[in-house]
Residue, then its C-alpha position, 0 to 999 in steps of 0.5 A: m604597241l597596238m593601234l589606238s584606233g583599234i580600241q573602237h573596233y574592239m569594243f564594237c566586236s572583238r572578232q572584227w578587231a582581230l580580223i582587221h588589226l591582227e589578221q590584216q583583213w580589210n575591205e573598203n566599202r561605201l562607209t569606209v570610203e566616206g570616212n576616208i574622204l572626211h579624214e583627208n581634210v581632218d588629217n592634214p598636219f599642215y593645216r592649223q587653225s586659230n580661232n578666238g585664241k584657240i589653236t587647232l593642231r591636226s595629226i599629232h602622233i601620240a602613244s601611251k606606255e601605260l595603255g600600250l597604244y599608239g596612233i594619230t589624233d584627228a585634232v587637238e585644240l590648244i586653249p590658253s590657260d595659266g595652268g596649262v602646259p607648254m607646247n613646242g612652237h606655241p608660246g604660252l601655256w595651253n590646255l589640251y582638248p582632243i577632238e575625234y571626227k566620226r563619219g556617222h552619228e552618235k552610238p548607243d554605247e561608249r565605243d567612240e568615247v573609249q577612242l577619245a579617252a585613249q587619245a586623252i590618256c596618251l596626251e596626258e602621259m606625253y605632256h604631263t597634264t590632265i585632260l578632263n574633256g574632249a569632243l566627238f564631231y559627227d559629220e553626218m549630224k554636223h554636230r560636236v558632242e562634248i565628252p567628259i573624260g571621267k574615272e569610269l570611262r578611263t577604267l573602261t578604256r584601260c580594261l579594253a586596252e588590257e584585253m586587246h593585249q591579252i588577245f594579241s599575246 
């Protein structure tokens, strides 16, 4: 199993991914420190929000045998739905809506979207559900972008995960 967060690094630059995730070479800089500060608030698993019937869960451990990836979500909104799935500790049925927080701004390619799609695939596998959309929250812009988790994005995500495993092997 490889770290899910690596799929974003891999799509940006496979060499960068290998240095960080295989050779464990990493140096903090101003941008990574700012990202860590953002995630101190986002990643608190004890902080639960309820807003207009939605419940926001933080830091859910996820994994997918299909992708061979594991990680921790930033946030997953539970949205009440008659066609949803049960969630332990939360009566009722819920649709799952993953949200990935990013320090910066929107990228010119799908590197952030594949990380979100990988999270959705993990959640689908774990909870036997279908996730059609998620969101990327860009802290620099204070803006949430809804991302459809469609066939093309899923295919790209699966291909990248397979390439990561080939290189790892």
